[in-house]
PALOVO-600212 format. One record per residue (C-alpha): residue in three letters; z, x, y. Coordinates in nm, 2 decimals. Last residue first. Layout:
<drenro code="ALA" up="Z" east="X" north="Y"/>
...
END
This chain:
<drenro code="UNK" up="2.06" east="15.13" north="-4.52"/>
<drenro code="UNK" up="2.34" east="15.34" north="-4.67"/>
<drenro code="UNK" up="2.55" east="15.03" north="-4.73"/>
<drenro code="UNK" up="2.26" east="14.87" north="-4.93"/>
<drenro code="UNK" up="2.21" east="15.19" north="-5.13"/>
<drenro code="UNK" up="2.59" east="15.20" north="-5.22"/>
<drenro code="UNK" up="2.61" east="14.83" north="-5.31"/>
<drenro code="UNK" up="2.41" east="14.86" north="-5.63"/>
<drenro code="UNK" up="2.61" east="15.16" north="-5.76"/>
<drenro code="UNK" up="2.94" east="14.98" north="-5.68"/>
<drenro code="UNK" up="2.82" east="14.67" north="-5.87"/>
<drenro code="UNK" up="2.72" east="14.88" north="-6.17"/>
<drenro code="UNK" up="3.05" east="15.06" north="-6.17"/>
<drenro code="UNK" up="3.25" east="14.73" north="-6.15"/>
<drenro code="UNK" up="3.04" east="14.59" north="-6.43"/>
<drenro code="UNK" up="3.12" east="14.89" north="-6.65"/>
<drenro code="UNK" up="3.49" east="14.86" north="-6.57"/>
<drenro code="UNK" up="3.49" east="14.50" north="-6.68"/>
<drenro code="UNK" up="3.30" east="14.58" north="-7.00"/>
<drenro code="UNK" up="3.56" east="14.85" north="-7.08"/>
<drenro code="UNK" up="3.85" east="14.61" north="-7.02"/>
<drenro code="UNK" up="3.70" east="14.34" north="-7.23"/>
<drenro code="UNK" up="3.64" east="14.59" north="-7.52"/>
<drenro code="UNK" up="4.00" east="14.71" north="-7.49"/>
<drenro code="UNK" up="4.13" east="14.35" north="-7.49"/>
<drenro code="UNK" up="3.92" east="14.26" north="-7.79"/>
<drenro code="UNK" up="4.03" east="14.58" north="-7.98"/>
<drenro code="UNK" up="4.39" east="14.49" north="-7.91"/>
<drenro code="UNK" up="4.35" east="14.13" north="-8.02"/>
<drenro code="UNK" up="4.18" east="14.24" north="-8.35"/>
<drenro code="UNK" up="4.45" east="14.51" north="-8.41"/>
<drenro code="UNK" up="4.73" east="14.25" north="-8.36"/>
<drenro code="UNK" up="4.56" east="14.01" north="-8.60"/>
<drenro code="UNK" up="4.52" east="14.28" north="-8.86"/>
<drenro code="UNK" up="4.89" east="14.38" north="-8.82"/>
<drenro code="UNK" up="4.97" east="14.01" north="-8.86"/>
<drenro code="UNK" up="4.78" east="14.00" north="-9.18"/>
<drenro code="UNK" up="4.95" east="14.31" north="-9.32"/>
<drenro code="UNK" up="5.19" east="14.10" north="-9.54"/>
<drenro code="UNK" up="4.88" east="13.96" north="-9.70"/>
<drenro code="UNK" up="4.82" east="14.29" north="-9.87"/>
<drenro code="UNK" up="4.47" east="14.44" north="-9.82"/>
<drenro code="UNK" up="4.28" east="14.39" north="-10.14"/>
<drenro code="UNK" up="3.94" east="14.45" north="-9.97"/>
<drenro code="UNK" up="3.84" east="14.09" north="-10.06"/>
<drenro code="UNK" up="4.15" east="13.95" north="-9.90"/>
<drenro code="UNK" up="4.09" east="14.14" north="-9.58"/>
<drenro code="UNK" up="3.72" east="14.04" north="-9.58"/>
<drenro code="UNK" up="3.82" east="13.67" north="-9.62"/>
<drenro code="UNK" up="4.05" east="13.70" north="-9.32"/>
<drenro code="UNK" up="3.77" east="13.88" north="-9.13"/>
<drenro code="UNK" up="3.55" east="13.58" north="-9.21"/>
<drenro code="UNK" up="3.82" east="13.35" north="-9.08"/>
<drenro code="UNK" up="3.85" east="13.54" north="-8.75"/>
<drenro code="UNK" up="3.47" east="13.55" north="-8.71"/>
<drenro code="UNK" up="3.46" east="13.17" north="-8.74"/>
<drenro code="UNK" up="3.74" east="13.13" north="-8.48"/>
<drenro code="UNK" up="3.56" east="13.37" north="-8.24"/>
<drenro code="UNK" up="3.24" east="13.17" north="-8.29"/>
<drenro code="UNK" up="3.43" east="12.86" north="-8.19"/>
<drenro code="UNK" up="3.58" east="13.04" north="-7.89"/>
<drenro code="UNK" up="3.23" east="13.17" north="-7.78"/>
<drenro code="UNK" up="3.08" east="12.82" north="-7.81"/>
<drenro code="UNK" up="3.35" east="12.69" north="-7.58"/>
<drenro code="UNK" up="3.29" east="12.96" north="-7.32"/>
<drenro code="UNK" up="3.49" east="13.24" north="-7.16"/>
<drenro code="UNK" up="3.56" east="13.41" north="-6.83"/>
<drenro code="UNK" up="3.77" east="13.35" north="-6.52"/>
<drenro code="UNK" up="4.10" east="13.48" north="-6.65"/>
<drenro code="UNK" up="4.25" east="13.83" north="-6.68"/>
<drenro code="UNK" up="4.30" east="13.76" north="-7.05"/>
<drenro code="UNK" up="3.92" east="13.75" north="-7.07"/>
<drenro code="UNK" up="3.78" east="13.48" north="-7.30"/>
<drenro code="UNK" up="3.48" east="13.63" north="-7.49"/>
<drenro code="UNK" up="3.51" east="13.47" north="-7.83"/>
<drenro code="UNK" up="3.71" east="13.75" north="-7.97"/>
<drenro code="UNK" up="3.97" east="13.68" north="-7.70"/>
<drenro code="UNK" up="3.97" east="13.31" north="-7.77"/>
<drenro code="UNK" up="4.00" east="13.36" north="-8.15"/>
<drenro code="UNK" up="4.28" east="13.62" north="-8.11"/>
<drenro code="UNK" up="4.47" east="13.40" north="-7.87"/>
<drenro code="UNK" up="4.45" east="13.10" north="-8.11"/>
<drenro code="UNK" up="4.54" east="13.31" north="-8.41"/>
<drenro code="UNK" up="4.83" east="13.46" north="-8.22"/>
<drenro code="UNK" up="4.95" east="13.11" north="-8.12"/>
<drenro code="UNK" up="4.96" east="13.03" north="-8.49"/>
<drenro code="UNK" up="5.26" east="13.28" north="-8.51"/>
<drenro code="UNK" up="5.47" east="13.02" north="-8.70"/>
<drenro code="UNK" up="5.29" east="12.69" north="-8.73"/>
<drenro code="UNK" up="5.54" east="12.56" north="-8.99"/>
<drenro code="UNK" up="5.80" east="12.84" north="-9.05"/>
<drenro code="UNK" up="6.15" east="12.73" north="-8.95"/>
<drenro code="UNK" up="6.05" east="12.37" north="-8.91"/>
<drenro code="UNK" up="5.93" east="12.34" north="-9.27"/>
<drenro code="UNK" up="5.68" east="12.06" north="-9.26"/>
<drenro code="UNK" up="5.51" east="11.89" north="-9.56"/>
<drenro code="UNK" up="5.17" east="11.78" north="-9.68"/>
<drenro code="UNK" up="5.02" east="12.13" north="-9.58"/>
<drenro code="UNK" up="4.68" east="12.01" north="-9.47"/>
<drenro code="UNK" up="4.82" east="11.67" north="-9.38"/>
<drenro code="UNK" up="5.06" east="11.83" north="-9.13"/>
<drenro code="UNK" up="4.79" east="12.06" north="-9.01"/>
<drenro code="UNK" up="4.56" east="11.77" north="-8.91"/>
<drenro code="UNK" up="4.82" east="11.58" north="-8.72"/>
<drenro code="UNK" up="4.94" east="11.90" north="-8.55"/>
<drenro code="UNK" up="4.58" east="11.98" north="-8.44"/>
<drenro code="UNK" up="4.56" east="11.66" north="-8.24"/>
<drenro code="UNK" up="4.89" east="11.74" north="-8.07"/>
<drenro code="UNK" up="4.78" east="12.09" north="-7.99"/>
<drenro code="UNK" up="4.46" east="11.94" north="-7.85"/>
<drenro code="UNK" up="4.67" east="11.73" north="-7.62"/>
<drenro code="UNK" up="4.88" east="12.02" north="-7.51"/>
<drenro code="UNK" up="4.59" east="12.24" north="-7.43"/>
<drenro code="UNK" up="4.42" east="11.96" north="-7.24"/>
<drenro code="UNK" up="4.74" east="11.91" north="-7.03"/>
<drenro code="UNK" up="4.77" east="12.29" north="-6.98"/>
<drenro code="UNK" up="4.42" east="12.30" north="-6.84"/>
<drenro code="UNK" up="4.47" east="11.99" north="-6.62"/>
<drenro code="UNK" up="4.79" east="12.14" north="-6.48"/>
<drenro code="UNK" up="4.59" east="12.45" north="-6.38"/>
<drenro code="UNK" up="4.32" east="12.24" north="-6.21"/>
<drenro code="UNK" up="4.58" east="12.02" north="-6.03"/>
<drenro code="UNK" up="4.76" east="12.33" north="-5.90"/>
<drenro code="UNK" up="4.43" east="12.49" north="-5.78"/>
<drenro code="UNK" up="4.33" east="12.19" north="-5.58"/>
<drenro code="UNK" up="4.01" east="12.36" north="-5.46"/>
<drenro code="UNK" up="3.95" east="12.37" north="-5.09"/>
<drenro code="UNK" up="3.79" east="12.72" north="-5.05"/>
<drenro code="UNK" up="4.13" east="12.86" north="-4.96"/>
<drenro code="UNK" up="4.27" east="12.75" north="-5.29"/>
<drenro code="UNK" up="3.98" east="12.91" north="-5.48"/>
<drenro code="UNK" up="4.03" east="13.24" north="-5.29"/>
<drenro code="UNK" up="4.40" east="13.24" north="-5.38"/>
<drenro code="UNK" up="4.33" east="13.16" north="-5.75"/>
<drenro code="UNK" up="4.07" east="13.43" north="-5.79"/>
<drenro code="UNK" up="3.87" east="13.46" north="-6.11"/>
<drenro code="UNK" up="4.08" east="13.21" north="-6.31"/>
<drenro code="UNK" up="4.09" east="12.96" north="-6.03"/>
<drenro code="UNK" up="3.71" east="12.97" north="-6.00"/>
<drenro code="UNK" up="3.65" east="12.94" north="-6.37"/>
<drenro code="UNK" up="3.87" east="12.63" north="-6.39"/>
<drenro code="UNK" up="3.70" east="12.49" north="-6.08"/>
<drenro code="UNK" up="3.36" east="12.51" north="-6.24"/>
<drenro code="UNK" up="3.50" east="12.31" north="-6.54"/>
<drenro code="UNK" up="3.65" east="12.05" north="-6.31"/>
<drenro code="UNK" up="3.32" east="12.01" north="-6.13"/>
<drenro code="UNK" up="3.16" east="11.92" north="-6.46"/>
<drenro code="UNK" up="2.89" east="12.06" north="-6.69"/>
<drenro code="UNK" up="3.02" east="12.38" north="-6.84"/>
<drenro code="UNK" up="3.39" east="12.31" north="-6.91"/>
<drenro code="UNK" up="3.39" east="11.94" north="-6.95"/>
<drenro code="UNK" up="3.05" east="11.93" north="-7.14"/>
<drenro code="UNK" up="3.17" east="12.21" north="-7.37"/>
<drenro code="UNK" up="3.50" east="12.03" north="-7.41"/>
<drenro code="UNK" up="3.32" east="11.72" north="-7.54"/>
<drenro code="UNK" up="3.10" east="11.92" north="-7.78"/>
<drenro code="UNK" up="3.39" east="12.14" north="-7.90"/>
<drenro code="UNK" up="3.60" east="11.83" north="-7.97"/>
<drenro code="UNK" up="3.32" east="11.67" north="-8.17"/>
<drenro code="UNK" up="3.24" east="11.99" north="-8.36"/>
<drenro code="UNK" up="3.61" east="12.04" north="-8.43"/>
<drenro code="UNK" up="3.64" east="11.68" north="-8.56"/>
<drenro code="UNK" up="3.36" east="11.76" north="-8.80"/>
<drenro code="UNK" up="3.54" east="12.07" north="-8.92"/>
<drenro code="UNK" up="3.86" east="11.88" north="-8.96"/>
<drenro code="UNK" up="3.67" east="11.62" north="-9.17"/>
<drenro code="UNK" up="3.56" east="11.87" north="-9.43"/>
<drenro code="UNK" up="3.19" east="11.83" north="-9.51"/>
<drenro code="UNK" up="3.07" east="11.67" north="-9.83"/>
<drenro code="UNK" up="2.91" east="11.38" north="-9.66"/>
<drenro code="UNK" up="3.25" east="11.31" north="-9.50"/>
<drenro code="UNK" up="3.55" east="11.50" north="-9.64"/>
<drenro code="UNK" up="3.92" east="11.44" north="-9.64"/>
<drenro code="UNK" up="4.21" east="11.62" north="-9.47"/>
<drenro code="UNK" up="4.29" east="11.44" north="-9.15"/>
<drenro code="UNK" up="4.07" east="11.12" north="-9.18"/>
<drenro code="UNK" up="4.15" east="11.10" north="-9.55"/>
<drenro code="UNK" up="4.52" east="11.14" north="-9.50"/>
<drenro code="UNK" up="4.51" east="10.88" north="-9.22"/>
<drenro code="UNK" up="4.34" east="10.63" north="-9.45"/>
<drenro code="UNK" up="4.56" east="10.71" north="-9.75"/>
<drenro code="UNK" up="4.88" east="10.67" north="-9.55"/>
<drenro code="UNK" up="5.03" east="10.37" north="-9.72"/>
<drenro code="UNK" up="5.00" east="10.53" north="-10.06"/>
<drenro code="UNK" up="5.16" east="10.85" north="-9.94"/>
<drenro code="UNK" up="5.50" east="10.71" north="-9.86"/>
<drenro code="UNK" up="5.65" east="10.83" north="-10.19"/>
<drenro code="UNK" up="5.76" east="11.17" north="-10.05"/>
<drenro code="UNK" up="5.58" east="11.23" north="-9.71"/>
<drenro code="UNK" up="5.74" east="11.56" north="-9.64"/>
<drenro code="UNK" up="6.05" east="11.73" north="-9.48"/>
<drenro code="UNK" up="6.17" east="12.08" north="-9.51"/>
<drenro code="UNK" up="6.53" east="12.14" north="-9.41"/>
<drenro code="UNK" up="6.66" east="12.32" north="-9.10"/>
<drenro code="UNK" up="6.90" east="12.03" north="-9.02"/>
<drenro code="UNK" up="6.59" east="11.82" north="-8.96"/>
<drenro code="UNK" up="6.63" east="11.77" north="-8.58"/>
<drenro code="UNK" up="6.82" east="12.10" north="-8.54"/>
<drenro code="UNK" up="6.52" east="12.30" north="-8.68"/>
<drenro code="UNK" up="6.27" east="12.10" north="-8.47"/>
<drenro code="UNK" up="6.49" east="12.15" north="-8.16"/>
<drenro code="UNK" up="6.51" east="12.53" north="-8.22"/>
<drenro code="UNK" up="6.13" east="12.54" north="-8.27"/>
<drenro code="UNK" up="6.07" east="12.36" north="-7.94"/>
<drenro code="UNK" up="6.32" east="12.57" north="-7.74"/>
<drenro code="UNK" up="6.21" east="12.92" north="-7.86"/>
<drenro code="UNK" up="5.84" east="12.88" north="-7.82"/>
<drenro code="UNK" up="5.90" east="12.67" north="-7.50"/>
<drenro code="UNK" up="6.09" east="12.97" north="-7.35"/>
<drenro code="UNK" up="5.79" east="13.19" north="-7.43"/>
<drenro code="UNK" up="5.57" east="12.92" north="-7.28"/>
<drenro code="UNK" up="5.74" east="12.93" north="-6.94"/>
<drenro code="UNK" up="5.79" east="13.31" north="-6.94"/>
<drenro code="UNK" up="5.42" east="13.39" north="-7.02"/>
<drenro code="UNK" up="5.30" east="13.12" north="-6.78"/>
<drenro code="UNK" up="5.49" east="13.29" north="-6.50"/>
<drenro code="UNK" up="5.70" east="13.05" north="-6.29"/>
<drenro code="UNK" up="5.56" east="12.91" north="-5.96"/>
<drenro code="UNK" up="5.81" east="12.62" north="-5.96"/>
<drenro code="UNK" up="5.54" east="12.36" north="-5.89"/>
<drenro code="UNK" up="5.24" east="12.53" north="-6.05"/>
<drenro code="UNK" up="5.38" east="12.70" north="-6.36"/>
<drenro code="UNK" up="5.66" east="12.46" north="-6.43"/>
<drenro code="UNK" up="5.43" east="12.16" north="-6.37"/>
<drenro code="UNK" up="5.17" east="12.30" north="-6.60"/>
<drenro code="UNK" up="5.42" east="12.36" north="-6.88"/>
<drenro code="UNK" up="5.55" east="12.00" north="-6.84"/>
<drenro code="UNK" up="5.20" east="11.86" north="-6.85"/>
<drenro code="UNK" up="5.13" east="12.04" north="-7.18"/>
<drenro code="UNK" up="5.46" east="11.91" north="-7.32"/>
<drenro code="UNK" up="5.36" east="11.56" north="-7.21"/>
<drenro code="UNK" up="5.01" east="11.58" north="-7.35"/>
<drenro code="UNK" up="5.15" east="11.69" north="-7.69"/>
<drenro code="UNK" up="5.40" east="11.40" north="-7.68"/>
<drenro code="UNK" up="5.11" east="11.16" north="-7.61"/>
<drenro code="UNK" up="4.91" east="11.30" north="-7.91"/>
<drenro code="UNK" up="5.22" east="11.27" north="-8.13"/>
<drenro code="UNK" up="5.28" east="10.91" north="-8.01"/>
<drenro code="UNK" up="4.91" east="10.82" north="-8.06"/>
<drenro code="UNK" up="4.93" east="10.95" north="-8.41"/>
<drenro code="UNK" up="5.25" east="10.74" north="-8.48"/>
<drenro code="UNK" up="5.09" east="10.43" north="-8.33"/>
<drenro code="UNK" up="4.77" east="10.47" north="-8.54"/>
<drenro code="UNK" up="5.00" east="10.54" north="-8.85"/>
<drenro code="UNK" up="5.20" east="10.22" north="-8.83"/>
<drenro code="UNK" up="5.56" east="10.32" north="-8.79"/>
<drenro code="UNK" up="5.77" east="10.34" north="-9.11"/>
<drenro code="UNK" up="6.07" east="10.47" north="-8.91"/>
<drenro code="UNK" up="6.16" east="10.70" north="-9.20"/>
<drenro code="UNK" up="5.83" east="10.80" north="-9.34"/>
<drenro code="UNK" up="5.56" east="10.77" north="-9.06"/>
<drenro code="UNK" up="5.78" east="10.83" north="-8.76"/>
<drenro code="UNK" up="5.97" east="11.11" north="-8.94"/>
<drenro code="UNK" up="5.65" east="11.28" north="-9.06"/>
<drenro code="UNK" up="5.51" east="11.27" north="-8.70"/>
<drenro code="UNK" up="5.83" east="11.39" north="-8.54"/>
<drenro code="UNK" up="5.86" east="11.68" north="-8.79"/>
<drenro code="UNK" up="5.51" east="11.79" north="-8.71"/>
<drenro code="UNK" up="5.55" east="11.74" north="-8.33"/>
<drenro code="UNK" up="5.84" east="12.00" north="-8.33"/>
<drenro code="UNK" up="5.68" east="12.25" north="-8.57"/>
<drenro code="UNK" up="5.33" east="12.22" north="-8.42"/>
<drenro code="UNK" up="5.48" east="12.27" north="-8.07"/>
<drenro code="UNK" up="5.65" east="12.58" north="-8.21"/>
<drenro code="UNK" up="5.31" east="12.72" north="-8.31"/>
<drenro code="UNK" up="5.16" east="12.65" north="-7.97"/>
<drenro code="UNK" up="5.45" east="12.79" north="-7.76"/>
<drenro code="UNK" up="5.28" east="13.12" north="-7.65"/>
<drenro code="UNK" up="5.04" east="12.95" north="-7.41"/>
<drenro code="UNK" up="4.85" east="13.17" north="-7.17"/>
<drenro code="UNK" up="4.74" east="13.17" north="-6.81"/>
<drenro code="UNK" up="4.45" east="13.32" north="-6.61"/>
<drenro code="UNK" up="4.27" east="12.99" north="-6.57"/>
<drenro code="UNK" up="4.03" east="13.09" north="-6.86"/>
<drenro code="UNK" up="4.33" east="13.16" north="-7.07"/>
<drenro code="UNK" up="4.44" east="12.79" north="-7.05"/>
<drenro code="UNK" up="4.09" east="12.67" north="-7.16"/>
<drenro code="UNK" up="4.09" east="12.92" north="-7.44"/>
<drenro code="UNK" up="4.43" east="12.80" north="-7.57"/>
<drenro code="UNK" up="4.30" east="12.45" north="-7.59"/>
<drenro code="UNK" up="3.98" east="12.57" north="-7.77"/>
<drenro code="UNK" up="4.20" east="12.77" north="-8.01"/>
<drenro code="UNK" up="4.39" east="12.44" north="-8.08"/>
<drenro code="UNK" up="4.07" east="12.28" north="-8.22"/>
<drenro code="UNK" up="3.93" east="12.60" north="-8.38"/>
<drenro code="UNK" up="4.23" east="12.65" north="-8.61"/>
<drenro code="UNK" up="4.20" east="12.34" north="-8.81"/>
<drenro code="UNK" up="3.82" east="12.32" north="-8.80"/>
<drenro code="UNK" up="3.78" east="12.68" north="-8.90"/>
<drenro code="UNK" up="4.03" east="12.63" north="-9.18"/>
<drenro code="UNK" up="3.82" east="12.34" north="-9.32"/>
<drenro code="UNK" up="3.50" east="12.53" north="-9.28"/>
<drenro code="UNK" up="3.65" east="12.82" north="-9.46"/>
<drenro code="UNK" up="3.75" east="12.60" north="-9.75"/>
<drenro code="UNK" up="3.41" east="12.46" north="-9.76"/>
<drenro code="UNK" up="3.25" east="12.80" north="-9.76"/>
<drenro code="UNK" up="3.49" east="12.92" north="-10.04"/>
<drenro code="UNK" up="3.42" east="12.63" north="-10.27"/>
<drenro code="UNK" up="3.04" east="12.64" north="-10.21"/>
<drenro code="UNK" up="3.02" east="13.01" north="-10.30"/>
<drenro code="UNK" up="2.90" east="13.25" north="-10.03"/>
<drenro code="UNK" up="3.21" east="13.46" north="-10.04"/>
<drenro code="UNK" up="3.18" east="13.46" north="-10.42"/>
<drenro code="UNK" up="2.92" east="13.73" north="-10.38"/>
<drenro code="UNK" up="3.20" east="13.98" north="-10.31"/>
<drenro code="UNK" up="3.14" east="14.32" north="-10.14"/>
<drenro code="UNK" up="2.78" east="14.21" north="-10.05"/>
<drenro code="UNK" up="2.90" east="13.88" north="-9.92"/>
<drenro code="UNK" up="3.16" east="14.05" north="-9.70"/>
<drenro code="UNK" up="2.91" east="14.29" north="-9.56"/>
<drenro code="UNK" up="2.66" east="14.01" north="-9.49"/>
<drenro code="UNK" up="2.94" east="13.81" north="-9.32"/>
<drenro code="UNK" up="3.03" east="14.11" north="-9.11"/>
<drenro code="UNK" up="2.67" east="14.16" north="-9.00"/>
<drenro code="UNK" up="2.60" east="13.79" north="-8.94"/>
<drenro code="UNK" up="2.92" east="13.74" north="-8.75"/>
<drenro code="UNK" up="2.84" east="14.05" north="-8.54"/>
<drenro code="UNK" up="2.50" east="13.91" north="-8.46"/>
<drenro code="UNK" up="2.67" east="13.58" north="-8.34"/>
<drenro code="UNK" up="2.91" east="13.78" north="-8.13"/>
<drenro code="UNK" up="2.63" east="13.97" north="-7.97"/>
<drenro code="UNK" up="2.45" east="13.65" north="-7.89"/>
<drenro code="UNK" up="2.77" east="13.49" north="-7.75"/>
<drenro code="UNK" up="2.84" east="13.79" north="-7.53"/>
<drenro code="UNK" up="2.47" east="13.80" north="-7.41"/>
<drenro code="UNK" up="2.50" east="13.44" north="-7.31"/>
<drenro code="UNK" up="2.36" east="13.15" north="-7.51"/>
END
């Protein structure tokens, strides 16, 4: 574990202890299982967002992707009566396609990730609302045929919520990809200095497209889990502002918005911390209408902390280089 991850783990213990002291029900089995479920749901797409942020990009369209793919999933299962494995594969494939589209626009047309995904945020939700005539859709009486998928997406194994177990599996795979493969090293290199990475022979466009591809695929997986968590999809609000949760979790977990920094463990710890903070907000009686204000404050504090750490590292490097230059 890095110093950042150790510090984050200690912060988790401190805030968790404060929350438990304020309300002992925080440590109740029901609350812990509910938190584990939410950590699983949010952690999966937060990892996808983190991979993109490590390259120096960002994805603002995540919530709208959930709305679009969510209505497509329900439609395939209920109206087209498609077998659930095929419907799930279709949604995962659509997520990969959207991620690839973002990567192509960023690398081939040299558009800013902020602009590309902001447009995606508007386009995808608009299509979802038009597709359903702005009405909420659900599974209705089709639930009996979907028991297996419903259990996989929202059930429990050995008493542990399946979304949390899926998150552990995804985190393990992505940790190997990011920290034990050449592609992972290239992600960091591109995030730190894309031009230098290109001159060193790295296919920077391919690396960036790979990050957006993984982000889109994980968004597709999260869509399936979220649809069965809510049991219905309202295209005007489903997944709304979830990109903020993903960005906040990644930033809290040590991902620098400048790119080139971050870890899978840190992102997971950031997701856990975010859920504990949500519990603390509820315990303190802060109105739920202020949740977005809390998210904004969390992101701002993370960015400020990252900026201060960056300046401190620069000062240390300058101090070390001065004696060498004098010699």
